[in-house]
Short mmCIF file of the C-alpha atoms (twelve columns), coordinates in Angstrom:
data_MODEL
# 
_entry.id   MODEL 
# 
loop_
_atom_site.group_PDB 
_atom_site.id 
_atom_site.type_symbol 
_atom_site.label_atom_id 
_atom_site.label_alt_id 
_atom_site.label_comp_id 
_atom_site.label_asym_id 
_atom_site.label_seq_id 
_atom_site.Cartn_x 
_atom_site.Cartn_y 
_atom_site.Cartn_z 
_atom_site.pdbx_PDB_model_num 
ATOM 1   C CA . MET A 1   51.071 25.059  -110.843 1 
ATOM 2   C CA . GLN A 2   49.092 27.046  -113.583 1 
ATOM 3   C CA . LYS A 3   46.448 27.717  -111.496 1 
ATOM 4   C CA . ASN A 4   48.792 28.935  -108.857 1 
ATOM 5   C CA . LYS A 5   50.940 31.214  -111.131 1 
ATOM 6   C CA . THR A 6   47.737 32.801  -112.504 1 
ATOM 7   C CA . LEU A 7   45.874 33.477  -109.051 1 
ATOM 8   C CA . LYS A 8   49.500 35.086  -107.996 1 
ATOM 9   C CA . GLY A 9   49.385 37.519  -111.226 1 
ATOM 10  C CA . LEU A 10  45.757 38.177  -110.246 1 
ATOM 11  C CA . LEU A 11  46.496 39.217  -106.605 1 
ATOM 12  C CA . ALA A 12  49.765 40.902  -108.027 1 
ATOM 13  C CA . VAL A 13  47.834 43.050  -110.610 1 
ATOM 14  C CA . SER A 14  45.250 43.633  -107.560 1 
ATOM 15  C CA . ALA A 15  47.552 44.960  -105.085 1 
ATOM 16  C CA . VAL A 16  48.865 47.099  -107.738 1 
ATOM 17  C CA . ALA A 17  45.611 48.637  -108.839 1 
ATOM 18  C CA . ALA A 18  44.629 49.049  -104.691 1 
ATOM 19  C CA . MET A 19  47.697 50.711  -104.175 1 
ATOM 20  C CA . PHE A 20  46.775 53.271  -107.121 1 
ATOM 21  C CA . SER A 21  43.402 53.442  -106.259 1 
ATOM 22  C CA . ALA A 22  44.309 54.117  -102.635 1 
ATOM 23  C CA . PHE A 23  46.921 56.820  -103.858 1 
ATOM 24  C CA . GLY A 24  44.193 58.746  -106.160 1 
ATOM 25  C CA . VAL A 25  42.342 58.656  -103.055 1 
ATOM 26  C CA . GLN A 26  44.438 60.649  -100.845 1 
ATOM 27  C CA . ALA A 27  45.711 62.902  -103.277 1 
ATOM 28  C CA . GLN A 28  41.996 63.868  -104.364 1 
ATOM 29  C CA . THR A 29  40.972 63.637  -100.444 1 
ATOM 30  C CA . ALA A 30  44.732 66.043  -100.012 1 
ATOM 31  C CA . THR A 31  43.234 68.577  -102.833 1 
ATOM 32  C CA . THR A 32  39.738 68.826  -101.560 1 
ATOM 33  C CA . SER A 33  40.806 69.490  -98.049  1 
ATOM 34  C CA . THR A 34  43.005 72.188  -99.411  1 
ATOM 35  C CA . ASN A 35  40.846 73.920  -101.834 1 
ATOM 36  C CA . PRO A 36  38.315 74.729  -99.291  1 
ATOM 37  C CA . ASN A 37  41.213 76.228  -96.686  1 
ATOM 38  C CA . GLN A 38  42.471 78.228  -99.694  1 
ATOM 39  C CA . ALA A 39  38.966 79.383  -100.727 1 
ATOM 40  C CA . GLY A 40  38.221 80.016  -97.560  1 
ATOM 41  C CA . LYS A 41  41.161 81.815  -96.655  1 
ATOM 42  C CA . VAL A 42  40.773 83.799  -100.323 1 
ATOM 43  C CA . SER A 43  37.252 84.315  -99.795  1 
ATOM 44  C CA . LYS A 44  37.938 85.818  -96.540  1 
ATOM 45  C CA . ASP A 45  41.465 87.748  -97.531  1 
ATOM 46  C CA . GLY A 46  39.798 89.059  -100.511 1 
ATOM 47  C CA . ALA A 47  36.828 90.220  -98.273  1 
ATOM 48  C CA . MET A 48  38.784 91.862  -95.675  1 
ATOM 49  C CA . ASP A 49  41.517 93.557  -98.647  1 
ATOM 50  C CA . ASN A 50  38.210 94.665  -100.458 1 
ATOM 51  C CA . THR A 51  36.481 96.015  -97.609  1 
ATOM 52  C CA . ASN A 52  39.728 97.353  -96.192  1 
ATOM 53  C CA . SER A 53  39.798 98.816  -100.042 1 
ATOM 54  C CA . THR A 54  37.137 100.431 -99.905  1 
ATOM 55  C CA . GLY A 55  37.130 101.728 -96.209  1 
ATOM 56  C CA . MET A 56  39.747 103.457 -97.644  1 
ATOM 57  C CA . GLU A 57  38.305 105.098 -100.554 1 
ATOM 58  C CA . SER A 58  35.950 106.009 -98.691  1 
ATOM 59  C CA . ARG A 59  37.913 107.871 -95.836  1 
ATOM 60  C CA . ASN A 60  40.561 109.162 -98.789  1 
ATOM 61  C CA . THR A 61  36.887 110.461 -100.367 1 
ATOM 62  C CA . ALA A 62  35.545 111.992 -97.038  1 
ATOM 63  C CA . SER A 63  38.868 113.268 -96.164  1 
ATOM 64  C CA . GLY A 64  39.523 114.836 -99.372  1 
ATOM 65  C CA . MET A 65  36.067 116.340 -99.694  1 
ATOM 66  C CA . THR A 66  36.890 117.272 -95.731  1 
ATOM 67  C CA . HIS A 67  40.385 118.835 -96.786  1 
ATOM 68  C CA . SER A 68  38.820 120.700 -100.319 1 
ATOM 69  C CA . ALA A 69  36.023 122.190 -97.696  1 
ATOM 70  C CA . GLY A 70  37.859 123.436 -95.050  1 
ATOM 71  C CA . SER A 71  40.953 124.939 -97.808  1 
ATOM 72  C CA . VAL A 72  37.336 127.140 -99.735  1 
ATOM 73  C CA . ASN A 73  36.036 128.066 -95.660  1 
ATOM 74  C CA . ASN A 74  39.382 129.048 -94.531  1 
ATOM 75  C CA . GLY A 75  39.915 130.973 -98.384  1 
ATOM 76  C CA . ALA A 76  36.197 132.163 -97.237  1 
ATOM 77  C CA . MET A 77  38.200 133.231 -93.969  1 
ATOM 78  C CA . GLN A 78  41.458 134.916 -95.025  1 
ATOM 79  C CA . SER A 79  39.124 136.763 -97.903  1 
ATOM 80  C CA . GLY A 80  37.025 137.888 -95.151  1 
ATOM 81  C CA . SER A 81  39.612 139.196 -92.649  1 
ATOM 82  C CA . THR A 82  41.343 140.592 -95.234  1 
ATOM 83  C CA . ALA A 83  38.456 142.643 -96.446  1 
ATOM 84  C CA . ALA A 84  37.302 143.461 -92.396  1 
ATOM 85  C CA . ALA A 85  40.995 144.668 -92.255  1 
ATOM 86  C CA . GLY A 86  40.425 146.947 -95.438  1 
ATOM 87  C CA . GLN A 87  37.825 148.338 -93.894  1 
ATOM 88  C CA . THR A 88  39.402 148.689 -90.678  1 
ATOM 89  C CA . ALA A 89  42.239 150.193 -91.961  1 
ATOM 90  C CA . ALA A 90  40.493 152.775 -94.041  1 
ATOM 91  C CA . GLY A 91  38.224 153.479 -91.625  1 
ATOM 92  C CA . GLY A 92  40.843 154.042 -89.337  1 
ATOM 93  C CA . SER A 93  42.115 156.590 -91.826  1 
ATOM 94  C CA . THR A 94  39.224 158.428 -91.895  1 
ATOM 95  C CA . ALA A 95  38.623 158.849 -88.542  1 
ATOM 96  C CA . ALA A 96  42.203 159.984 -88.531  1 
ATOM 97  C CA . THR A 97  42.447 162.676 -90.854  1 
ATOM 98  C CA . GLY A 98  38.911 163.563 -91.288  1 
ATOM 99  C CA . ALA A 99  37.644 165.725 -93.974  1 
ATOM 100 C CA . LYS A 100 39.018 168.861 -94.998  1 
ATOM 101 C CA . LEU A 101 38.015 171.576 -92.696  1 
ATOM 102 C CA . SER A 102 36.393 174.844 -94.431  1 
ATOM 103 C CA . ALA A 103 38.344 178.387 -94.670  1 
ATOM 104 C CA . ALA A 104 36.477 179.392 -91.780  1 
ATOM 105 C CA . ASP A 105 37.562 176.903 -89.054  1 
ATOM 106 C CA . GLN A 106 41.075 176.655 -90.307  1 
ATOM 107 C CA . LYS A 107 40.801 180.662 -89.130  1 
ATOM 108 C CA . ALA A 108 39.320 179.729 -85.984  1 
ATOM 109 C CA . VAL A 109 42.313 177.079 -85.323  1 
ATOM 110 C CA . LYS A 110 44.793 178.858 -86.380  1 
ATOM 111 C CA . ASP A 111 43.622 182.222 -84.438  1 
ATOM 112 C CA . MET A 112 43.393 180.226 -80.898  1 
ATOM 113 C CA . ALA A 113 46.619 179.001 -82.138  1 
ATOM 114 C CA . MET A 114 48.612 182.630 -81.901  1 
ATOM 115 C CA . ALA A 115 46.548 183.651 -78.874  1 
ATOM 116 C CA . ASP A 116 48.158 180.594 -76.917  1 
ATOM 117 C CA . MET A 117 51.341 181.203 -78.201  1 
ATOM 118 C CA . ALA A 118 51.129 185.130 -77.659  1 
ATOM 119 C CA . GLU A 119 49.848 184.413 -73.445  1 
ATOM 120 C CA . VAL A 120 52.639 181.420 -73.278  1 
ATOM 121 C CA . GLU A 121 55.422 183.883 -74.380  1 
ATOM 122 C CA . GLY A 122 54.297 186.933 -72.303  1 
ATOM 123 C CA . GLY A 123 53.736 184.537 -69.235  1 
ATOM 124 C CA . LYS A 124 57.551 183.085 -69.476  1 
ATOM 125 C CA . MET A 125 58.615 186.831 -69.487  1 
ATOM 126 C CA . ALA A 126 56.406 187.546 -66.878  1 
ATOM 127 C CA . VAL A 127 58.106 184.950 -64.463  1 
ATOM 128 C CA . SER A 128 61.706 186.125 -64.710  1 
ATOM 129 C CA . LYS A 129 60.510 189.710 -65.189  1 
ATOM 130 C CA . ALA A 130 57.675 190.479 -63.095  1 
ATOM 131 C CA . GLN A 131 58.802 192.055 -59.615  1 
ATOM 132 C CA . SER A 132 55.453 191.430 -58.184  1 
ATOM 133 C CA . ALA A 133 54.521 187.708 -56.917  1 
ATOM 134 C CA . GLU A 134 51.049 188.423 -58.254  1 
ATOM 135 C CA . VAL A 135 52.328 188.895 -61.757  1 
ATOM 136 C CA . LYS A 136 54.832 186.027 -61.492  1 
ATOM 137 C CA . ALA A 137 52.067 183.498 -60.199  1 
ATOM 138 C CA . PHE A 138 49.585 184.882 -63.056  1 
ATOM 139 C CA . GLY A 139 52.155 184.482 -65.673  1 
ATOM 140 C CA . GLN A 140 52.423 181.209 -64.841  1 
ATOM 141 C CA . GLN A 141 48.852 180.298 -64.658  1 
ATOM 142 C CA . MET A 142 49.338 181.374 -68.705  1 
ATOM 143 C CA . VAL A 143 51.995 179.620 -69.648  1 
ATOM 144 C CA . ASP A 144 50.161 176.272 -67.792  1 
ATOM 145 C CA . ASP A 145 46.731 176.950 -69.376  1 
ATOM 146 C CA . HIS A 146 47.847 178.073 -72.445  1 
ATOM 147 C CA . GLY A 147 50.422 175.492 -73.083  1 
ATOM 148 C CA . GLN A 148 47.487 173.335 -72.484  1 
ATOM 149 C CA . ALA A 149 45.033 174.694 -74.539  1 
ATOM 150 C CA . LEU A 150 48.043 175.118 -77.371  1 
ATOM 151 C CA . ALA A 151 48.768 171.576 -77.509  1 
ATOM 152 C CA . LYS A 152 44.906 170.617 -77.867  1 
ATOM 153 C CA . VAL A 153 44.578 173.224 -80.934  1 
ATOM 154 C CA . GLN A 154 48.316 171.606 -82.406  1 
ATOM 155 C CA . ALA A 155 46.503 167.940 -81.674  1 
ATOM 156 C CA . LEU A 156 43.929 169.128 -83.755  1 
ATOM 157 C CA . ALA A 157 45.289 170.719 -86.567  1 
ATOM 158 C CA . GLN A 158 48.127 167.772 -87.244  1 
ATOM 159 C CA . ALA A 159 45.013 165.260 -87.704  1 
ATOM 160 C CA . ARG A 160 43.015 167.893 -90.024  1 
ATOM 161 C CA . GLY A 161 45.620 169.003 -92.240  1 
ATOM 162 C CA . VAL A 162 46.067 172.407 -91.240  1 
ATOM 163 C CA . THR A 163 49.091 174.257 -91.018  1 
ATOM 164 C CA . LEU A 164 49.994 176.572 -87.887  1 
ATOM 165 C CA . PRO A 165 51.936 179.770 -87.089  1 
ATOM 166 C CA . THR A 166 55.246 178.573 -85.716  1 
ATOM 167 C CA . GLU A 167 55.885 182.357 -84.566  1 
ATOM 168 C CA . LEU A 168 54.317 185.206 -83.219  1 
ATOM 169 C CA . ASP A 169 52.886 187.790 -85.615  1 
ATOM 170 C CA . ALA A 170 53.903 191.448 -85.741  1 
ATOM 171 C CA . LYS A 171 51.640 192.629 -83.333  1 
ATOM 172 C CA . HIS A 172 52.773 190.650 -80.701  1 
ATOM 173 C CA . LYS A 173 56.251 190.859 -81.125  1 
ATOM 174 C CA . ALA A 174 56.273 194.443 -81.473  1 
ATOM 175 C CA . MET A 175 54.449 194.054 -77.868  1 
ATOM 176 C CA . ALA A 176 57.372 191.268 -76.399  1 
ATOM 177 C CA . ALA A 177 60.001 193.706 -77.816  1 
ATOM 178 C CA . LYS A 178 58.388 196.932 -75.506  1 
ATOM 179 C CA . LEU A 179 57.977 194.224 -72.393  1 
ATOM 180 C CA . GLU A 180 61.720 193.233 -73.138  1 
ATOM 181 C CA . LYS A 181 62.826 196.167 -72.348  1 
ATOM 182 C CA . MET A 182 60.772 197.045 -69.338  1 
ATOM 183 C CA . SER A 183 61.121 196.042 -65.409  1 
ATOM 184 C CA . GLY A 184 59.963 196.372 -62.029  1 
ATOM 185 C CA . ALA A 185 56.504 198.030 -61.552  1 
ATOM 186 C CA . ASP A 186 56.279 199.315 -65.338  1 
ATOM 187 C CA . PHE A 187 57.102 196.165 -66.305  1 
ATOM 188 C CA . ASP A 188 53.981 194.546 -64.107  1 
ATOM 189 C CA . LYS A 189 51.320 197.343 -64.812  1 
ATOM 190 C CA . ALA A 190 52.627 197.128 -68.706  1 
ATOM 191 C CA . TYR A 191 52.216 193.105 -68.365  1 
ATOM 192 C CA . MET A 192 48.908 193.018 -66.970  1 
ATOM 193 C CA . ALA A 193 46.956 195.749 -69.082  1 
ATOM 194 C CA . ASN A 194 48.483 194.241 -72.428  1 
ATOM 195 C CA . ALA A 195 48.637 190.983 -71.936  1 
ATOM 196 C CA . GLY A 196 46.381 190.507 -69.355  1 
ATOM 197 C CA . VAL A 197 43.438 192.487 -70.333  1 
ATOM 198 C CA . LYS A 198 44.217 193.737 -73.897  1 
ATOM 199 C CA . ASP A 199 45.172 190.333 -75.206  1 
ATOM 200 C CA . HIS A 200 42.541 188.296 -73.411  1 
ATOM 201 C CA . LYS A 201 39.420 190.912 -74.984  1 
ATOM 202 C CA . GLU A 202 40.942 190.559 -77.915  1 
ATOM 203 C CA . VAL A 203 40.780 186.872 -77.988  1 
ATOM 204 C CA . HIS A 204 37.688 186.811 -76.390  1 
ATOM 205 C CA . ALA A 205 35.700 188.916 -79.311  1 
ATOM 206 C CA . LYS A 206 37.629 186.563 -81.841  1 
ATOM 207 C CA . LEU A 207 36.383 183.261 -80.078  1 
ATOM 208 C CA . MET A 208 32.804 184.950 -80.092  1 
ATOM 209 C CA . SER A 209 33.190 185.743 -83.793  1 
ATOM 210 C CA . ASP A 210 34.806 182.650 -85.339  1 
ATOM 211 C CA . ALA A 211 32.159 180.824 -83.239  1 
ATOM 212 C CA . LYS A 212 29.215 182.181 -85.740  1 
ATOM 213 C CA . LYS A 213 31.207 180.546 -88.781  1 
ATOM 214 C CA . ILE A 214 32.208 177.091 -87.148  1 
ATOM 215 C CA . LYS A 215 30.940 174.058 -88.824  1 
ATOM 216 C CA . ASP A 216 32.979 171.432 -87.841  1 
ATOM 217 C CA . PRO A 217 32.232 169.911 -84.302  1 
ATOM 218 C CA . ASP A 218 35.978 169.306 -83.210  1 
ATOM 219 C CA . VAL A 219 36.831 172.982 -84.027  1 
ATOM 220 C CA . LYS A 220 33.993 174.041 -81.890  1 
ATOM 221 C CA . ALA A 221 34.604 172.270 -79.091  1 
ATOM 222 C CA . LEU A 222 37.745 173.107 -78.653  1 
ATOM 223 C CA . ALA A 223 36.117 176.941 -79.423  1 
ATOM 224 C CA . ASP A 224 34.204 175.972 -76.240  1 
ATOM 225 C CA . GLN A 225 37.200 175.082 -74.297  1 
ATOM 226 C CA . HIS A 226 38.561 177.759 -74.755  1 
ATOM 227 C CA . MET A 227 35.931 180.438 -74.073  1 
ATOM 228 C CA . PRO A 228 35.870 179.765 -70.163  1 
ATOM 229 C CA . VAL A 229 39.478 179.924 -69.629  1 
ATOM 230 C CA . VAL A 230 39.984 183.079 -71.411  1 
ATOM 231 C CA . GLU A 231 37.103 184.634 -69.427  1 
ATOM 232 C CA . GLN A 232 38.592 183.969 -66.106  1 
ATOM 233 C CA . HIS A 233 41.848 184.951 -67.248  1 
ATOM 234 C CA . LEU A 234 40.458 188.389 -68.388  1 
ATOM 235 C CA . LYS A 235 38.532 188.526 -64.688  1 
ATOM 236 C CA . ALA A 236 41.661 188.118 -62.600  1 
ATOM 237 C CA . ALA A 237 43.577 190.421 -65.170  1 
ATOM 238 C CA . GLN A 238 41.056 193.190 -65.046  1 
ATOM 239 C CA . GLN A 239 40.705 193.075 -61.204  1 
ATOM 240 C CA . MET A 240 44.963 192.942 -61.039  1 
ATOM 241 C CA . ALA A 241 45.254 196.069 -63.364  1 
ATOM 242 C CA . SER A 242 42.637 197.602 -61.591  1 
ATOM 243 C CA . THR A 243 44.111 196.905 -57.592  1 
ATOM 244 C CA . LYS A 244 47.626 197.908 -59.005  1 
ATOM 245 C CA . SER A 245 46.787 201.671 -61.062  1 
ATOM 246 C CA . GLY A 246 43.715 202.710 -59.208  1 
ATOM 247 C CA . THR A 247 41.955 202.283 -62.994  1 
ATOM 248 C CA . THR A 248 40.655 199.623 -65.187  1 
ATOM 249 C CA . SER A 249 43.616 199.565 -67.353  1 
ATOM 250 C CA . GLY A 250 43.068 198.100 -71.097  1 
ATOM 251 C CA . LYS A 251 39.902 199.392 -71.519  1 
# 
């Protein structure tokens, strides 16, 4: 009996020990099994996180550099554009106004303007008062040709800061007043002799004189354009005046 009790006691102790041993093995196995997975997972996640973080930092850094460089480039472009615009504006302003004309060049411009104004006003009078269709036609040609020439003179004067006369001088006013009182054949004869021949001779002589003193190329070009027009008008007026009077009136 004593042996049986002792044997049962040993078996019970062995069974308890075996249970604790088995439980310990399972716990260790579970821990071992979990840790590699966790370690792997952490390692894997950590590597990914580090990679992503590094990649993001790299991309952010690159992006920042690109943005910064872009800003500098844009600033340079804007600065260049501003400078170019300033140069263009300055160049355009200089080209538009040009240098101030000399006294001789200004006189030439004003002389051309006065001649054109006088011929336009006289031509208008001839269109309305002349008896001869030929004189009317001549008067209309004066309005057309000298009107176009006057527009060119005014454009140049405005661009170069020259103040032109706004009304006829005393000599042309006196001639206009005299013609205004005349009519019929008398008007035709006086108009062709004075506005036709005499005035065009004087304008031609002034153009020749002024041309020797003109320095500005624009003014010279304008005078050169006037010359053949005045010569053609003078020739036509001389022929008409000679036909009507039998002499070369106005010489």
